C-alpha positions as CSV (number, residue, x, y, z in Angstrom):
1,M,36.6,0.4,16.7
2,K,34.1,1.3,13.8
3,R,32.9,-2.3,13.6
4,V,32.1,-2.2,17.4
5,L,29.8,0.8,16.9
6,A,28.1,-0.9,13.9
7,V,27.3,-3.9,16.2
8,V,25.9,-1.6,18.9
9,A,23.9,0.4,16.4
10,A,22.3,-2.6,14.8
11,T,21.8,-4.7,17.7
12,A,21.0,-2.3,20.5
13,L,18.1,-1.1,18.4
14,S,16.7,-4.6,18.0
15,V,13.1,-4.6,19.3
16,G,12.7,-8.3,19.4
17,L,10.8,-8.7,16.2
18,T,10.7,-11.9,14.4
19,T,10.2,-11.2,10.8
20,V,7.3,-13.1,9.1
21,A,6.9,-12.7,5.3
22,S,3.4,-11.5,4.6
23,A,1.6,-9.9,1.7
24,T,0.2,-7.4,4.3
25,A,3.5,-6.4,5.7
26,P,4.5,-2.8,4.8
27,N,7.7,-1.8,3.2
28,L,9.2,0.2,6.1
29,S,12.4,1.0,4.1
30,R,10.4,4.0,2.7
31,E,10.0,5.4,6.1
32,L,13.7,5.3,7.2
33,L,15.9,8.3,7.3
34,S,17.4,8.9,3.9
35,I,20.9,10.2,2.8
36,D,19.3,13.5,1.6
37,Q,18.2,14.1,5.3
38,M,21.8,13.8,6.5
39,P,24.4,16.5,6.8
40,T,26.9,17.1,3.9
41,G,29.7,14.4,4.0
42,W,27.6,11.6,5.7
43,S,27.2,8.3,3.9
44,V,25.3,5.1,4.4
45,T,27.3,2.4,6.1
46,N,26.9,-1.4,6.3
47,A,26.1,-2.5,9.8
48,G,25.0,-5.9,8.4
49,G,26.0,-9.1,10.2
50,A,25.7,-7.5,13.6
51,E,23.0,-9.8,14.7
52,G,24.4,-12.0,17.5
53,G,27.5,-9.6,18.1
54,L,25.6,-8.0,21.2
55,S,23.5,-9.9,23.6
56,G,21.9,-9.4,26.8
57,C,19.8,-6.4,28.0
58,L,20.6,-4.3,24.9
59,S,18.9,-6.7,22.6
60,P,15.6,-7.2,24.7
61,R,12.5,-9.0,23.5
62,I,9.2,-7.5,24.0
63,G,7.0,-10.6,24.0
64,I,4.9,-9.9,20.8
65,K,4.5,-12.7,18.3
66,P,3.4,-10.8,15.2
67,V,1.4,-12.3,12.3
68,A,2.2,-9.7,9.8
69,S,5.5,-7.9,10.5
70,A,8.1,-5.9,9.0
71,K,11.3,-4.3,10.0
72,A,13.9,-2.1,8.4
73,S,17.2,-0.4,9.4
74,V,19.8,2.0,8.1
75,T,23.1,3.3,9.6
76,F,24.9,6.5,8.6
77,A,28.4,7.9,9.4
78,D,30.0,11.3,9.1
79,G,32.8,10.8,6.5
80,G,32.7,7.0,7.1
81,N,33.8,7.6,10.7
82,F,32.2,9.2,13.7
83,P,29.6,10.2,14.6
84,E,27.4,7.3,13.6
85,V,23.6,7.3,13.4
86,A,21.4,4.2,13.2
87,E,17.6,3.8,12.8
88,D,15.5,0.7,13.3
89,L,11.7,0.4,12.5
90,A,9.6,-2.6,13.4
91,T,5.8,-2.8,13.0
92,Y,3.3,-5.1,14.8
93,G,0.2,-4.4,12.7
94,S,-1.6,-7.5,13.9
95,A,-1.2,-7.0,17.6
96,S,-3.6,-4.9,19.7
97,I,-2.4,-1.3,20.7
98,T,-2.8,-2.5,24.4
99,T,-0.4,-5.4,23.7
100,I,2.0,-3.0,21.9
101,K,2.0,-0.4,24.7
102,R,2.7,-3.2,27.2
103,G,5.6,-4.4,25.0
104,F,7.0,-1.0,24.8
105,A,6.8,-0.5,28.5
106,T,8.7,-3.8,29.0
107,L,11.3,-2.6,26.5
108,I,11.9,0.6,28.4
109,T,12.1,-1.1,31.8
110,T,14.6,-3.6,30.4
111,L,16.8,-0.9,28.9
112,D,16.5,1.2,32.1
113,H,17.9,-1.6,34.1
114,C,20.6,-2.7,31.7
115,R,24.2,-2.7,33.3
116,S,26.3,-5.0,31.1
117,A,26.1,-6.8,27.8
118,T,28.2,-9.2,25.7
119,L,29.9,-7.6,22.7
120,N,31.4,-10.0,20.3
121,G,31.9,-12.5,23.1
122,K,33.4,-10.0,25.5
123,R,31.5,-8.9,28.6
124,T,31.2,-5.0,28.6
125,T,30.1,-2.8,31.6
126,L,27.5,-0.1,30.6
127,Q,26.3,3.1,32.1
128,I,22.8,3.7,31.0
129,G,20.1,5.9,32.1
130,Q,17.0,7.8,30.9
131,M,17.5,11.3,29.9
132,S,15.2,14.4,29.7
133,F,14.0,14.7,26.0
134,P,10.8,15.7,24.3
135,Q,8.0,13.3,23.7
136,Y,7.8,11.7,20.2
137,G,5.0,9.7,18.7
138,N,2.5,8.0,21.0
139,Q,5.1,6.9,23.6
140,S,8.9,7.6,23.8
141,A,11.8,7.3,26.1
142,A,15.4,8.6,25.6
143,F,18.6,7.1,27.0
144,V,22.2,7.8,27.3
145,L,24.5,5.1,27.2
146,T,28.3,5.0,27.7
147,F,31.0,2.3,27.7
148,S,34.6,1.6,26.9
149,V,35.9,-0.3,24.0
150,S,39.7,-0.9,23.6
151,G,40.3,2.0,26.0
152,V,38.1,4.4,24.0
153,N,35.1,5.9,25.7
154,V,31.9,5.7,23.6
155,A,28.8,7.8,24.2
156,V,25.4,6.8,22.7
157,D,22.1,8.7,22.8
158,M,19.0,6.6,22.0
159,V,15.4,7.2,21.5
160,M,12.8,4.6,21.5
161,A,9.4,5.7,20.3
162,R,6.0,4.2,19.4
163,V,4.1,5.6,16.5
164,G,0.9,3.6,16.3
165,T,1.9,0.1,15.7
166,T,5.4,0.9,14.6
167,M,8.5,1.1,17.0
168,V,11.1,3.6,16.1
169,A,14.6,3.5,17.5
170,V,17.1,6.2,16.7
171,L,20.7,6.0,18.0
172,E,23.6,8.4,17.7
173,A,27.1,7.1,18.8
174,D,30.2,9.2,19.1
175,V,33.5,9.2,20.9
176,T,33.1,10.8,24.5
177,T,29.9,12.7,23.8
178,V,27.0,13.1,21.4
179,D,25.8,16.5,20.1
180,V,22.4,16.4,21.6
181,S,21.0,19.2,19.3
182,Q,22.1,17.3,16.2
183,F,20.6,14.0,17.6
184,R,17.3,15.7,18.3
185,G,17.1,16.9,14.7
186,F,17.6,13.2,13.5
187,V,14.9,11.9,15.9
188,V,12.4,14.6,14.7
189,K,13.1,13.6,11.0
190,A,12.8,9.8,11.7
191,V,9.5,10.0,13.6
192,A,8.0,12.3,11.1
193,K,8.6,9.8,8.2
194,V,6.6,7.0,10.0
195,K,3.1,6.7,8.9
């Protein structure tokens, strides 16, 4: 079960960025949430290897081919279990703001109409919809996502935000429901670190 959420956390937050090595690409890892910003008892987890585990509308592409780009991600878990929080950052410094705004709108539309995805080769039915949430950065949208894995109901709250040329995705996954107040605190901290 834990591995399933790691796949969702790492892949659902993909913003369709192809990484291109460049001397001008920023080091986004400094702008990620850090362990000292998490509640006591939380730890960094390894969601590596998740690419390709989830496909379909939860791993949308936004149609931007960057020249200088960078991405970074981190995942945390409470006591190595649930809840789990993931953050992804991607920057499109070479694209125009108009192009990035259009890409963001495409991403939100794709997520808003997502109804199923393939998770580790198995078709999974999703319930996803936008939720009322404060505005973050220059553009943002919040979603609640639910699905079932091996008979366990999983809830995921997700915020996608654009801060200048950087896309920010923050996700919190838990069994049955997510603590919205706690999630909002993670989002505020994550967006505040993006320069």
